[in-house]
C-alpha positions as CSV (number, residue, x, y, z in Angstrom):
1,M,-85.6,-49.6,23.3
2,K,-84.1,-46.2,22.8
3,K,-85.4,-44.2,19.9
4,I,-83.4,-42.5,17.1
5,I,-84.5,-38.8,17.0
6,V,-83.1,-37.0,14.0
7,Y,-83.7,-33.4,12.7
8,S,-80.2,-32.5,11.7
9,E,-79.0,-33.0,8.1
10,K,-75.7,-34.5,9.3
11,L,-77.5,-37.3,11.2
12,K,-79.9,-37.8,8.3
13,Q,-77.0,-38.4,6.0
14,A,-75.6,-41.1,8.5
15,L,-79.0,-42.8,8.5
16,K,-79.1,-42.9,4.7
17,I,-75.9,-45.0,4.9
18,V,-77.5,-47.2,7.5
19,N,-80.4,-47.9,5.1
20,K,-78.0,-48.8,2.3
21,V,-75.7,-51.0,4.3
22,A,-78.2,-52.8,6.5
23,A,-79.4,-55.3,3.8
24,T,-75.8,-56.4,3.1
25,N,-73.3,-58.5,5.0
26,S,-70.6,-55.9,4.8
27,T,-68.5,-55.0,7.8
28,V,-69.3,-51.6,9.2
29,L,-67.2,-49.2,11.3
30,V,-69.1,-46.6,13.3
31,T,-67.0,-43.7,14.5
32,G,-67.6,-40.7,16.7
33,E,-67.1,-39.3,20.1
34,S,-68.2,-41.1,23.3
35,G,-71.9,-40.6,24.0
36,T,-73.0,-39.8,20.5
37,G,-75.2,-42.9,20.2
38,K,-73.1,-45.3,18.2
39,E,-74.6,-48.4,19.7
40,L,-78.1,-47.1,18.8
41,I,-77.0,-46.8,15.2
42,V,-75.5,-50.3,15.3
43,R,-78.7,-51.8,16.7
44,E,-80.6,-50.1,13.9
45,I,-78.3,-51.7,11.3
46,H,-79.1,-55.1,12.9
47,K,-82.8,-54.4,13.1
48,R,-83.1,-53.5,9.4
49,S,-80.9,-56.4,8.2
50,H,-81.9,-60.0,7.2
51,R,-80.2,-61.1,10.4
52,S,-82.8,-59.2,12.6
53,K,-84.3,-62.5,13.9
54,G,-80.8,-63.7,14.9
55,P,-79.0,-62.6,18.0
56,F,-77.5,-59.2,18.6
57,V,-74.4,-59.6,20.8
58,P,-72.6,-56.5,22.0
59,I,-69.2,-56.5,23.8
60,N,-67.3,-53.5,25.1
61,C,-63.7,-54.3,24.3
62,G,-62.4,-51.5,26.5
63,A,-64.5,-52.5,29.6
64,I,-63.2,-56.1,30.0
65,P,-59.8,-56.8,31.6
66,K,-57.2,-57.7,29.0
67,E,-56.6,-61.2,30.5
68,L,-60.3,-62.0,30.0
69,I,-61.2,-60.4,26.7
70,E,-59.9,-63.3,24.6
71,S,-62.1,-65.8,26.5
72,E,-65.1,-63.4,26.2
73,L,-64.7,-63.1,22.5
74,F,-63.8,-66.7,21.5
75,G,-64.8,-68.8,24.5
76,H,-62.5,-71.3,26.3
77,E,-62.2,-75.0,27.0
78,K,-62.3,-76.6,30.4
79,G,-58.9,-76.3,32.1
80,A,-57.6,-73.7,29.7
81,F,-56.6,-71.5,32.7
82,T,-57.2,-71.2,36.4
83,H,-60.9,-71.1,37.3
84,A,-61.9,-72.5,33.8
85,I,-63.9,-75.3,35.5
86,R,-66.1,-75.9,32.4
87,S,-66.0,-75.1,28.7
88,R,-67.7,-71.9,27.7
89,Q,-68.9,-70.3,24.5
90,G,-67.6,-66.9,23.5
91,R,-69.5,-63.9,22.1
92,F,-68.7,-65.0,18.5
93,E,-70.4,-68.4,19.0
94,L,-73.4,-66.7,20.7
95,A,-73.8,-64.3,17.8
96,N,-73.9,-67.1,15.2
97,G,-76.5,-66.2,12.6
98,G,-76.7,-62.6,13.8
99,T,-74.6,-59.6,14.5
100,I,-71.7,-59.1,16.9
101,F,-71.0,-55.5,18.0
102,L,-67.4,-54.8,19.0
103,D,-67.6,-51.5,20.8
104,E,-64.3,-49.6,21.4
105,V,-62.5,-52.0,19.1
106,G,-59.5,-49.7,19.2
107,E,-58.7,-51.0,22.7
108,L,-57.9,-54.5,21.5
109,D,-54.3,-55.7,21.9
110,I,-52.3,-56.5,18.8
111,Y,-52.5,-60.3,19.5
112,L,-56.3,-60.2,19.6
113,Q,-56.4,-58.1,16.5
114,V,-54.7,-61.0,14.6
115,K,-57.4,-63.4,15.8
116,L,-60.1,-60.9,14.9
117,L,-58.6,-60.5,11.4
118,R,-58.8,-64.3,10.9
119,V,-62.5,-64.3,11.9
120,L,-63.2,-61.6,9.4
121,Q,-61.3,-63.4,6.6
122,E,-62.1,-67.0,7.3
123,K,-65.1,-66.9,9.6
124,E,-63.4,-69.3,12.0
125,F,-61.4,-69.5,15.2
126,E,-60.4,-71.7,18.1
127,R,-61.5,-71.3,21.7
128,V,-58.8,-70.5,24.3
129,G,-57.1,-73.8,25.2
130,G,-58.8,-75.6,22.3
131,T,-57.7,-77.1,19.0
132,K,-61.1,-77.6,17.3
133,T,-61.8,-75.0,14.6
134,I,-65.2,-73.4,15.0
135,K,-67.0,-71.9,12.0
136,V,-69.4,-69.0,12.5
137,D,-71.8,-67.0,10.4
138,V,-71.6,-63.6,12.0
139,R,-71.8,-60.0,10.8
140,I,-69.2,-57.8,12.5
141,V,-70.0,-54.2,13.3
142,A,-67.4,-52.3,15.2
143,A,-67.3,-48.8,16.8
144,T,-64.6,-46.6,18.2
145,N,-64.1,-43.1,19.5
146,K,-60.4,-43.3,18.5
147,D,-58.9,-42.1,15.2
148,L,-57.9,-45.6,14.0
149,E,-55.8,-44.1,11.1
150,E,-53.7,-42.3,13.7
151,E,-53.5,-45.5,15.8
152,V,-52.2,-47.4,12.7
153,K,-49.5,-44.8,12.2
154,K,-48.5,-45.2,15.9
155,G,-48.3,-49.0,15.5
156,N,-51.2,-49.5,17.9
157,F,-53.6,-50.9,15.4
158,R,-53.1,-53.3,12.5
159,E,-53.5,-51.6,9.1
160,D,-54.9,-54.8,7.5
161,L,-57.5,-55.1,10.2
162,Y,-58.4,-51.4,9.9
163,Y,-59.2,-51.8,6.2
164,R,-61.2,-55.0,6.9
165,L,-63.3,-53.3,9.5
166,N,-63.6,-50.0,7.6
167,V,-65.5,-51.4,4.6
168,V,-68.3,-48.9,5.3
169,N,-67.7,-46.1,7.7
170,I,-70.6,-44.3,9.4
171,Y,-69.6,-41.1,11.3
172,I,-71.9,-39.9,14.0
173,P,-71.3,-36.2,14.5
174,P,-71.1,-34.8,18.1
175,L,-74.2,-33.1,19.5
176,R,-72.7,-29.6,19.3
177,E,-72.6,-30.0,15.5
178,R,-76.3,-31.0,15.2
179,K,-78.0,-28.4,17.4
180,E,-81.3,-29.1,15.6
181,D,-81.5,-32.4,17.6
182,I,-80.9,-30.9,21.0
183,L,-84.4,-29.8,22.0
184,P,-86.3,-32.7,20.5
185,L,-83.9,-35.1,22.3
186,A,-84.3,-33.1,25.5
187,D,-88.1,-33.3,25.2
188,Y,-88.0,-37.0,24.5
189,F,-85.7,-37.8,27.5
190,L,-87.6,-35.5,29.9
191,K,-90.9,-37.2,29.1
192,K,-89.3,-40.6,29.4
193,Y,-87.9,-40.0,32.9
194,C,-90.9,-38.2,34.2
195,K,-92.9,-41.3,33.3
196,L,-90.3,-43.6,34.8
197,N,-90.2,-41.5,38.0
198,N,-94.0,-41.3,38.2
199,R,-94.4,-37.6,38.1
200,E,-96.3,-35.2,35.8
201,E,-94.6,-34.1,32.6
202,L,-92.2,-31.2,32.9
203,T,-91.6,-28.5,30.4
204,L,-88.4,-26.5,29.8
205,S,-88.5,-22.7,30.1
206,N,-87.2,-20.7,27.2
207,E,-84.2,-19.6,29.2
208,V,-83.3,-23.2,29.8
209,K,-83.8,-24.1,26.1
210,E,-81.4,-21.3,25.2
211,I,-78.8,-22.6,27.6
212,L,-79.1,-26.1,26.2
213,L,-78.6,-24.8,22.7
214,N,-75.5,-22.8,23.7
215,Y,-73.9,-25.5,25.7
216,N,-71.0,-27.5,24.1
217,W,-72.1,-30.9,25.3
218,P,-68.7,-32.7,25.8
219,G,-70.6,-35.8,26.9
220,N,-72.9,-35.6,23.9
221,V,-76.4,-37.3,23.9
222,R,-75.5,-39.3,27.0
223,E,-74.8,-36.1,29.0
224,L,-78.1,-34.6,27.8
225,E,-80.0,-37.7,28.8
226,N,-78.5,-37.7,32.3
227,L,-79.4,-34.0,32.7
228,M,-83.0,-34.6,31.8
229,E,-83.1,-37.5,34.3
230,R,-81.7,-35.1,36.9
231,F,-84.5,-32.6,36.1
232,S,-87.2,-35.3,36.5
233,I,-85.9,-36.1,40.0
234,L,-84.9,-32.7,41.4
235,C,-87.2,-30.1,39.7
236,E,-89.8,-29.0,42.3
237,N,-92.1,-27.2,39.9
238,N,-93.8,-28.2,36.6
239,K,-91.4,-26.1,34.6
240,V,-87.6,-26.4,34.5
241,T,-86.0,-22.9,35.1
242,V,-82.5,-21.5,35.2
243,E,-82.4,-22.3,39.0
244,D,-82.7,-26.0,38.2
245,V,-79.7,-26.0,35.8
246,P,-76.4,-27.3,37.4
247,L,-73.9,-24.5,38.1
248,K,-71.2,-26.3,36.1
249,L,-73.3,-26.3,33.0
250,L,-74.3,-22.7,33.4
251,E,-70.6,-21.7,33.8
252,N,-69.5,-23.7,30.8
253,T,-72.3,-22.2,28.7
254,Q,-71.2,-18.7,29.7
255,N,-67.6,-19.5,29.0
256,T,-68.5,-20.8,25.5
257,Q,-70.4,-17.6,24.8
258,E,-67.7,-15.4,26.2
259,S,-65.1,-17.1,24.0
260,K,-66.7,-15.4,21.1
261,A,-66.3,-12.0,22.8
262,L,-62.8,-10.5,22.8
263,T,-61.2,-9.9,26.1
264,C,-57.7,-9.1,27.3
265,D,-56.7,-8.9,30.9
266,N,-60.4,-8.5,31.7
267,E,-60.6,-5.4,29.5
268,F,-63.0,-5.2,26.5
269,I,-61.3,-4.8,23.2
270,F,-63.4,-3.0,20.6
271,P,-63.9,-5.3,17.5
272,T,-62.6,-4.5,14.1
273,L,-63.7,-5.7,10.7
274,S,-61.0,-8.4,10.9
275,T,-62.5,-9.5,14.2
276,L,-65.9,-10.1,12.6
277,N,-64.2,-12.0,9.8
278,K,-62.3,-14.2,12.3
279,L,-65.5,-15.0,14.2
280,N,-67.4,-15.4,10.9
281,L,-70.1,-13.1,12.2
282,T,-71.9,-10.1,10.7
283,L,-72.1,-6.9,12.8
284,K,-75.8,-7.7,13.5
285,E,-75.0,-11.2,14.6
286,F,-72.1,-10.0,16.8
287,L,-74.2,-7.4,18.6
288,E,-77.1,-9.9,18.9
289,E,-74.8,-12.4,20.6
290,I,-73.4,-9.9,23.0
291,E,-76.9,-8.8,24.0
292,N,-78.2,-12.4,24.4
293,R,-75.2,-13.3,26.6
294,L,-75.6,-10.3,28.9
295,I,-79.4,-10.9,29.2
296,L,-78.8,-14.6,30.1
297,E,-76.1,-13.7,32.6
298,A,-78.4,-11.1,34.2
299,L,-81.3,-13.7,34.4
300,K,-78.9,-16.2,35.9
301,K,-77.6,-13.8,38.6
302,S,-81.2,-12.7,39.4
303,G,-82.5,-16.2,39.6
304,G,-84.8,-15.6,36.8
305,V,-86.4,-12.5,38.4
306,K,-86.9,-10.1,35.5
307,N,-87.2,-7.0,37.6
308,E,-83.8,-7.6,39.1
309,A,-82.3,-8.7,35.8
310,A,-83.5,-5.4,34.2
311,K,-81.8,-3.4,37.0
312,L,-78.5,-5.3,36.4
313,L,-78.7,-4.4,32.7
314,G,-79.8,-0.8,33.4
315,L,-83.1,-1.3,31.5
316,K,-86.7,-0.8,32.3
317,R,-88.5,-4.0,33.1
318,T,-90.9,-3.4,30.2
319,T,-87.9,-3.0,27.8
320,L,-86.4,-6.2,29.0
321,I,-89.7,-8.0,28.6
322,E,-90.0,-6.7,25.0
323,K,-86.5,-7.9,24.2
324,L,-87.2,-11.4,25.7
325,K,-90.4,-11.6,23.6
326,K,-88.5,-10.5,20.4
327,K,-85.8,-13.1,21.1
328,K,-88.3,-15.7,22.1
329,L,-86.7,-16.0,25.5
330,L,-89.7,-15.1,27.5
331,V,-90.9,-17.8,29.9
């Protein structure tokens, strides 16, 4: 069972809603980018509900072929279609008395959206190829990384279904918006995979921690977890250093930091007061960011060798060490 690790205020606010809605039977729509941990939140809702002893049945609506999704959801009768050699229960029947989790609900075809709306309103449906009405007592929790309001405007999603699903909305912010969670999550995943891979626990160097904090995490928590698993397999020492970080991540981190510095045709443009206002930085913060970026770049190019990094920066080794200590970047 995965653990919810929360230090950021944004995620704490989301969990407050979980606490309030869990004890009810209300339909919940969990939104957010892929990899943010939406299923973990949905499982928490089920675990804290009065249905916790009942089944929790997840289904990824975007991962099942369109010609099979109706049968997966509602079941089918024998002979309903080719290869239907016996009757089969669908996920809604299997979830009776518990919770069904419709992941990527925005991928459902309009036809299936109509059937889903009926289940929400009447708590009943028919299997594919059947005529018998089946009643179910199921709580529906859905999730999507799509903007369903925009999908409604485009005609891709039924407006009535959207409002039936969106009784309570829980938004899970992307990892880049809750940086307080990055290092605790990294530590948790690193310990987890070191244990699974039967090796001694690894620690992250301060340079690597700085890189993790400055990376944009397009894959969110899932990407961070995969990176920690990679470290647990490939890192040859007991501490993860810059040399262990994938080049793609290093380059993206550098690009993210460089985007805050102003360049034009590879020529530096001296900042003005309006520049600081646009970047929402004070002079001290602006200079600090430039210095940090250059130090990290020098450490990267020198493979973490401080003497070589100091030469690249035109500093004495002792001066660089003092800066690293001050910035808490010293390994």
